[in-house]
N, C-alpha and C positions, 0 to 999 in steps of 0.2 A: 504494500500500500503505500504510495507516494503522497507526500504532503506537501504543498507548496507554501513558502513562507515570503514571497515575494510583496514587498510592501510592507512587511511586519518589522522590520527593523526600526530599533530606537531610534526617533528623529534626534537630530543635532540640536545643541542647545539653541534656543532663540534670544537673540539680542532685543533688551526691550529699550534701549537708548541708542537714539540714531548714531550710524557709523558713517563717517566721512570716506570715501572710497569703495572698492569692491567688497560685496556682501554674498553671503550663502542663502539658499533658500531659508525664508521665514526670518532673515536679520533685517533691520531696518535701515536705509540708507538715507543720509541726509544729502539732498542735492539743490541746496540754495534755492530752496523754495519748498514746495511740497516735500514731504517723506513719501517714498518707495519701499514696500517690501514684496520680493519676489516670491510667489506662493507655489508655482509648480512649472515645470519645462511642459509647453503642450506640444513643440516640434523642435527636434534639432537634427535637420538633415544637412548641416554644414559638411563641407567637404573634409575627411581626416586629412591630418598634416602628411602623413606618409602616403598617400594615395592620389594620383591625378585624375582630376573629375572633369567632366565635360561641363557641368553646372555647379555653381559655389554652395546652392543649397541654403537654408534659411534657420534661422532660431526664433522661436516665439515662446515669451515668457508670458504666464499669466500673474498679474500683479497687481496688488492693491496700493492705491495713490492715497496718501492721507494728507488732508489740509486742515485749516483751523475748523474743527467742528465737523468735516465732513470727510466722505471715503468712497473711493470709486474703484470698482475691479475693471482691469484694463489688459488686453492681450497685447504686448510689445514686442514687435518683430526689431531683432537687430538693425540698426541704422536708419529706421524709420521714424521721424518725430511724429508724435501725437499731440492734438491741442488738450491743454489741461490747465484749467483754472484761466490764468492771464499770461500763458506762454505756452512753451513747447518742451514735452518730455520725451527723452529717446534713450533706449537702450543702446550705450555705445561700445560695450564690451563684454566679453564672456570668456572666462578661462576656466579650464584648459581648453584647448581646441581638441576636437574628437582625434582619437587614434584608432585606425582600423582594427576590429575585433575588440575593442575595449569599451566599458561602460563607466564613467566615473561623474554620474549625476550628482552625488553627496559631496563631491569635491568642487563642484562648480562655484564660481564667483561671478558676479554680475555687477557692471559699472553703468551708472545711468548719469544723464546730465538734463538740466532743466535750464532753458533759456527765456527771459523774458520777467515779466513782473516788475514789481517795486515802483 
């Protein structure tokens, strides 16, 4: 009898204080405006660094954006600005870049940028 434990691993600790710089899933990023918490990876079809691809692929991260008294769930695509409050929010980086045959979702760190406001 086989038992699948996929998705049952203990979750990494979640930061309650906003972090400046790259954050893991569940941590809150301070991005010079609203705060952003990446919740889960929806799609990661980026080309692995050790493979030659015809298409680059894309990364989509479902994130919760937190402002003064409000929150909004958004799917952020790497490199694509999205209007939020009085500016634009962009997922600008994700490390590590995939390697063929390996999955390292729990080690992923995401970087966001907010432009506008004030």
